[in-house]
C-alpha positions as CSV (number, residue, x, y, z in Angstrom):
1,M,63.7,71.3,58.5
2,N,63.7,67.5,58.4
3,N,64.7,65.0,55.8
4,V,66.7,67.2,53.5
5,Y,68.0,64.6,51.1
6,M,71.4,65.4,49.7
7,D,72.6,62.0,48.7
8,N,71.1,61.5,45.2
9,N,74.4,59.9,44.0
10,A,73.7,57.0,46.4
11,T,70.1,56.5,45.3
12,T,67.0,58.4,44.2
13,C,63.3,58.1,44.9
14,M,61.0,56.7,42.3
15,T,58.6,59.1,40.7
16,K,54.9,58.4,40.5
17,E,55.2,57.9,36.7
18,V,57.7,55.2,37.2
19,V,55.6,53.4,39.8
20,D,52.6,53.6,37.6
21,A,54.5,52.1,34.7
22,M,55.6,49.2,36.9
23,M,52.2,48.3,38.5
24,P,50.6,46.3,35.6
25,Y,53.5,43.8,35.6
26,F,52.8,42.8,39.2
27,I,49.2,41.7,38.6
28,D,47.8,42.0,35.1
29,T,50.8,41.3,32.8
30,F,52.5,39.0,35.3
31,G,53.5,36.2,32.8
32,N,57.0,34.8,32.2
33,A,58.4,36.3,29.0
34,S,59.9,32.9,28.2
35,S,56.5,31.1,28.3
36,K,55.6,31.6,24.7
37,F,53.0,28.9,24.3
38,Y,50.1,30.8,25.8
39,G,48.8,34.4,25.7
40,I,49.8,35.6,29.1
41,G,53.5,34.6,28.4
42,R,53.4,36.1,24.9
43,N,52.0,39.4,26.3
44,A,54.9,39.5,28.7
45,E,57.4,38.8,25.9
46,Q,55.9,41.6,23.7
47,A,56.0,44.0,26.7
48,L,59.6,43.1,27.3
49,Y,60.5,43.8,23.7
50,K,58.8,47.3,23.9
51,M,60.8,48.1,27.0
52,R,64.0,47.0,25.3
53,E,63.1,49.1,22.3
54,S,62.4,52.1,24.6
55,V,65.8,51.9,26.3
56,A,67.6,51.5,23.0
57,K,65.8,54.7,21.7
58,S,66.6,56.6,24.9
59,L,70.3,55.8,24.6
60,N,70.4,55.9,20.7
61,A,71.7,52.4,20.4
62,A,72.1,51.2,16.8
63,K,70.1,48.0,17.4
64,V,67.5,47.0,19.9
65,N,69.2,43.6,20.5
66,E,72.3,45.4,21.9
67,I,70.4,46.0,25.2
68,Y,70.6,43.4,27.9
69,F,68.9,43.7,31.3
70,T,70.7,42.8,34.5
71,G,70.0,42.7,38.3
72,S,72.1,45.8,39.0
73,G,74.8,48.2,37.8
74,C,77.3,46.1,39.8
75,E,76.3,43.0,37.9
76,A,76.5,44.8,34.6
77,D,80.1,45.9,35.4
78,N,81.1,42.4,36.5
79,W,79.6,40.9,33.4
80,A,81.2,43.4,31.1
81,I,84.7,42.9,32.5
82,K,84.7,39.2,33.3
83,G,82.8,38.3,30.2
84,A,85.0,40.3,27.8
85,A,88.2,39.2,29.5
86,L,87.4,35.5,29.5
87,A,85.9,35.5,26.0
88,N,89.0,37.1,24.6
89,R,91.7,35.4,26.6
90,S,93.2,33.7,23.6
91,K,94.1,37.2,22.3
92,G,95.7,38.4,25.6
93,N,95.3,38.9,29.3
94,H,95.9,42.6,29.9
95,I,93.2,45.0,31.2
96,I,93.4,48.8,31.6
97,T,91.3,50.8,34.1
98,S,91.8,53.8,36.4
99,K,92.5,54.1,40.1
100,I,89.2,56.0,40.8
101,E,86.7,53.4,39.4
102,H,83.8,52.2,41.4
103,H,84.6,49.0,43.4
104,A,82.3,47.1,41.1
105,V,85.1,47.6,38.5
106,L,88.2,47.6,40.8
107,N,87.2,44.5,42.8
108,T,86.4,42.7,39.6
109,C,89.8,43.5,38.1
110,E,91.5,42.4,41.3
111,Y,89.6,39.1,41.0
112,L,90.8,38.6,37.5
113,E,94.4,39.3,38.6
114,K,94.1,36.3,40.8
115,H,93.2,34.3,37.8
116,G,96.1,35.1,35.5
117,F,95.2,38.6,34.2
118,E,97.4,41.6,34.3
119,V,95.7,45.0,35.2
120,T,97.1,48.5,34.7
121,Y,95.6,51.0,37.1
122,L,96.0,54.4,35.6
123,D,96.7,57.5,37.6
124,V,94.5,60.6,37.4
125,D,95.3,64.2,37.8
126,E,94.3,66.4,40.7
127,Y,90.7,66.8,39.4
128,G,90.3,63.0,38.7
129,I,90.7,63.2,35.0
130,V,92.1,60.2,33.1
131,D,94.6,61.3,30.4
132,P,93.7,59.6,27.0
133,A,97.4,59.7,26.1
134,A,98.1,57.6,29.2
135,V,95.4,55.1,28.1
136,E,97.1,54.8,24.7
137,A,100.5,54.5,26.2
138,A,99.3,51.6,28.4
139,I,98.0,49.6,25.5
140,C,100.2,46.6,24.6
141,D,99.9,43.6,22.3
142,N,98.0,41.6,24.8
143,T,95.5,44.3,25.9
144,V,92.0,42.9,25.5
145,L,89.9,45.4,27.5
146,I,89.8,49.0,28.7
147,S,87.3,50.1,31.4
148,I,87.0,53.8,32.3
149,M,83.9,55.2,34.1
150,T,81.9,58.0,32.3
151,A,81.6,60.1,35.5
152,N,82.9,59.5,39.0
153,N,80.4,58.8,41.7
154,E,82.3,60.6,44.5
155,I,83.8,63.8,43.0
156,G,81.6,64.1,39.9
157,T,84.5,64.1,37.4
158,I,83.3,63.6,33.8
159,E,85.9,61.6,31.8
160,P,86.8,62.1,28.1
161,I,85.1,58.9,27.1
162,A,84.5,59.6,23.4
163,E,88.3,60.4,23.0
164,I,89.3,57.2,24.8
165,A,86.8,55.2,22.8
166,K,88.5,56.3,19.5
167,I,91.9,55.2,20.9
168,A,90.5,51.8,21.9
169,K,88.9,51.4,18.5
170,A,92.1,52.3,16.7
171,H,94.0,49.6,18.6
172,K,91.1,47.1,18.3
173,V,90.6,46.9,22.1
174,I,87.2,46.4,23.6
175,F,86.1,49.5,25.6
176,H,83.6,49.4,28.5
177,T,82.4,52.4,30.5
178,D,80.5,52.4,33.8
179,A,77.9,55.1,33.2
180,V,75.9,54.4,36.4
181,Q,76.4,57.9,37.8
182,A,76.1,59.7,34.5
183,I,72.6,58.8,33.4
184,G,70.2,61.6,34.0
185,H,73.0,64.1,34.7
186,M,74.5,64.4,31.2
187,K,73.8,63.4,27.6
188,I,74.5,59.7,26.8
189,D,74.4,58.9,23.1
190,L,75.8,55.5,22.4
191,Q,76.6,56.1,18.8
192,E,78.3,59.4,19.6
193,L,80.3,57.9,22.5
194,G,81.5,55.0,20.4
195,V,81.9,52.6,23.4
196,D,81.6,48.8,23.0
197,M,79.9,48.3,26.3
198,L,78.1,50.5,28.8
199,S,76.6,49.8,32.3
200,L,73.8,51.6,34.1
201,S,71.6,51.2,37.2
202,A,67.9,52.2,37.3
203,H,67.9,53.5,40.9
204,K,70.3,56.3,40.2
205,F,67.8,58.1,38.0
206,H,64.5,57.6,39.8
207,G,64.0,54.0,38.7
208,P,63.6,50.9,41.0
209,K,66.5,49.2,42.8
210,G,67.5,45.7,41.7
211,V,67.6,46.3,38.0
212,G,70.3,47.5,35.6
213,M,71.4,47.2,32.0
214,L,74.4,46.4,30.0
215,Y,74.8,47.7,26.4
216,I,76.9,45.3,24.3
217,R,77.6,46.5,20.8
218,N,76.9,43.8,18.2
219,G,80.0,42.0,17.3
220,V,81.6,42.2,20.8
221,R,82.6,38.8,22.2
222,I,81.6,38.3,25.8
223,D,81.1,35.2,28.0
224,N,78.1,34.7,30.2
225,L,78.3,35.7,33.8
226,I,75.1,33.9,34.9
227,H,74.4,30.5,33.5
228,G,71.1,28.7,33.4
229,G,68.2,29.3,31.0
230,G,68.2,31.1,27.6
231,Q,66.9,34.5,28.7
232,E,68.3,37.7,27.2
233,R,69.0,35.9,24.0
234,G,71.0,33.2,25.7
235,K,73.4,35.7,27.3
236,R,72.0,36.2,30.8
237,A,70.1,33.5,32.5
238,A,67.2,34.2,35.0
239,T,63.6,35.2,34.4
240,E,63.5,38.9,33.5
241,N,62.2,41.3,36.2
242,L,59.5,42.6,34.0
243,A,58.2,45.2,36.6
244,G,61.7,46.4,37.3
245,I,62.6,46.7,33.7
246,A,59.4,48.6,33.1
247,G,60.5,51.1,35.8
248,L,64.0,51.3,34.3
249,A,62.6,52.1,30.8
250,K,60.2,54.7,32.0
251,A,62.7,56.4,34.3
252,L,65.3,56.5,31.5
253,E,62.7,57.9,29.1
254,L,61.8,60.7,31.5
255,A,65.5,61.4,32.3
256,V,66.3,61.9,28.6
257,E,63.1,63.8,27.8
258,N,63.8,66.4,30.5
259,L,67.6,66.3,30.5
260,D,68.5,69.8,29.4
261,E,66.0,71.5,31.7
262,N,67.0,69.4,34.7
263,V,70.7,69.8,34.1
264,A,70.5,73.6,33.9
265,A,68.5,73.8,37.1
266,M,70.8,71.5,39.0
267,I,73.9,73.3,37.9
268,K,72.4,76.6,39.3
269,K,71.6,74.9,42.6
270,R,74.9,73.1,42.8
271,D,76.9,76.3,42.2
272,K,74.8,78.1,44.9
273,L,75.6,75.3,47.3
274,I,79.3,75.3,46.5
275,K,79.6,79.1,46.9
276,G,77.6,79.1,50.1
277,I,79.9,76.6,51.8
278,R,83.1,78.1,50.5
279,D,82.0,81.6,51.6
280,N,81.1,80.5,55.1
281,I,83.7,77.8,56.1
282,P,87.5,78.3,56.1
283,Y,90.0,75.5,55.3
284,V,87.7,73.8,52.8
285,R,88.7,72.2,49.5
286,L,86.3,71.4,46.6
287,N,87.3,68.1,45.2
288,G,86.9,67.6,41.4
289,P,86.8,70.0,38.5
290,E,85.2,73.5,38.7
291,D,84.1,73.6,35.0
292,E,81.9,71.7,32.6
293,R,83.8,68.5,33.4
294,R,81.8,68.2,36.7
295,L,78.4,66.5,37.1
296,C,75.6,68.9,37.4
297,N,74.5,67.7,40.8
298,N,77.7,66.9,42.6
299,A,79.6,68.8,45.3
300,N,82.4,67.0,47.2
301,F,84.3,68.9,49.9
302,S,87.2,68.1,52.2
303,F,87.2,70.0,55.5
304,K,90.6,70.1,57.3
305,Y,90.9,69.2,61.0
306,V,87.6,67.2,61.1
307,E,86.4,63.6,60.5
308,G,83.8,63.0,57.8
309,E,81.9,60.5,59.9
310,S,81.4,63.1,62.6
311,I,80.1,65.6,60.1
312,L,77.6,63.0,58.8
313,M,76.3,62.2,62.3
314,M,75.7,65.9,63.1
315,L,74.1,66.6,59.8
316,D,71.8,63.6,60.4
317,M,70.9,65.1,63.8
318,N,69.8,68.2,61.9
319,G,67.7,66.3,59.4
320,I,70.2,66.4,56.5
321,C,71.1,63.2,54.6
322,A,74.6,63.1,53.0
323,S,77.6,60.8,52.6
324,S,81.3,60.9,52.7
325,G,81.7,59.0,49.4
326,S,80.3,55.9,47.7
327,A,77.4,54.3,49.6
328,C,78.9,50.9,48.7
329,A,82.0,51.7,50.8
330,S,80.2,53.4,53.7
331,G,81.2,50.6,56.2
332,S,84.9,51.1,55.5
333,L,87.0,53.1,57.9
334,D,89.6,53.7,55.2
335,P,89.7,57.1,53.4
336,S,88.2,57.3,49.9
337,H,90.4,55.7,47.3
338,V,89.2,58.4,44.9
339,L,90.5,61.2,47.1
340,L,93.8,59.5,47.7
341,A,94.2,59.0,43.9
342,I,93.8,62.8,43.3
343,G,96.6,63.4,45.8
344,L,94.9,64.2,49.1
345,P,96.7,63.1,52.2
346,H,94.9,60.6,54.5
347,E,94.1,63.2,57.2
348,I,92.3,65.5,54.7
349,A,90.7,62.7,52.8
350,H,89.1,61.5,56.1
351,G,87.3,64.9,56.4
352,S,85.3,64.5,53.2
353,L,81.6,65.2,52.5
354,R,79.6,64.5,49.4
355,L,76.4,66.5,48.8
356,S,74.5,65.4,45.7
357,I,71.3,67.2,44.8
358,G,68.3,66.1,42.7
359,E,65.8,67.6,40.4
360,D,63.4,68.2,43.3
361,T,66.0,69.8,45.6
362,T,64.7,73.2,46.6
363,D,66.5,76.5,47.1
364,E,65.2,76.5,50.7
365,E,66.9,73.1,51.3
366,I,70.2,74.4,49.9
367,D,69.9,77.5,52.1
368,Y,69.3,75.2,55.1
369,V,72.5,73.2,54.4
370,I,74.5,76.4,54.0
371,K,73.2,77.7,57.3
372,T,73.5,74.4,59.2
373,L,77.0,73.1,58.1
374,P,79.3,76.0,59.2
375,P,78.4,75.7,63.0
376,I,78.8,71.9,62.7
377,I,82.3,72.3,61.2
378,S,83.2,75.0,63.8
379,R,82.0,72.8,66.7
380,L,84.0,69.8,65.5
381,R,87.1,71.9,65.0
382,D,86.8,73.3,68.5
383,M,87.4,69.7,69.7
384,S,90.4,69.2,67.4
385,P,93.9,69.7,68.9
386,L,95.2,70.1,65.3
387,Y,92.9,73.0,64.7
388,E,93.9,74.5,68.1
389,E,97.5,74.6,66.9
390,V,96.4,76.3,63.6
391,L,94.6,79.1,65.6
392,K,97.6,79.6,67.8
393,G,99.8,79.9,64.7
394,E,97.4,82.5,63.2
395,K,97.4,84.5,66.5
396,N,101.2,84.5,66.7
397,N,101.4,85.7,63.1
398,V,99.1,88.6,63.7
399,Q,101.0,89.6,66.8
């Protein structure tokens, strides 16, 4: 079996409905939405408003004008954090985040530290959960921003965002959440969550790459990240990517429309995958929660006495696409910062594997992974001197 795709947390394929929704904006309605003095431009402007309206409806935003389109989820994270920090610098220079955030958040916070901001990086528990009480304890008089992700992209942990949002509101601190990995895998209702800002990226839920969104609740002060023209109501310069936004809006509409059915199906397949691997491979650890606090499509394992990179290479030779963590950090030789944060030692964190299924993942594909992975792990362990010592120890104990 070839091309068994088990890396949907890295990116997803576009559906035909999404591609069809995008096509008119390449040729027919190709105008610039800022060119309002002739019909083609006005048609583009009207289409853009309808897309913004669709996204606001899908996320249950209070107002259509709270939706801003960006070039990616990373840009949305950068804009939210830098923009809020700089716009509110007169009030303070303290930011709170967690140690398991995506690098789009962590690296942005590190950048701000170089420019006079103080950042508190909160610990998480063994499952990757941020304690709301720890968030509240970290708030001080000069705290201007809290940024905690909705769900972790590596181990699938769903954070208590609504609870943290209430704490932030009580202390009058702006709260941003990176929901890039959550969309399409759990319910996102902006009014129920109570967040001030939320980032997403279209390609994580069957939309196109190169387009994202930042929700900014009306009344939140935020500086521009990109300067130039007056697009996005003067907040984000650059001509809007009309085709990409059309794809984002359609993909989000479909994700919300079929959410309950898709989530239930993916949970069933995810649990089958987890059980199959645990039942057939010794010395394996499932990283992240084992209850409703785990994303419906995520399974992250650490295999003792092997290297994650070797696992990926051998899976690829068998036609299986997977990852050892975030695709954005795939070039790094360092172990996952997320796995280290939940308490794994370096040698175990190095032997990690993330399998993330999609709506179209079949039972046959899951069976193939369950059949293929054990001999790969066994072969790699046969080459490990550490594993040889373990087997000797077991043999001596039996004798």
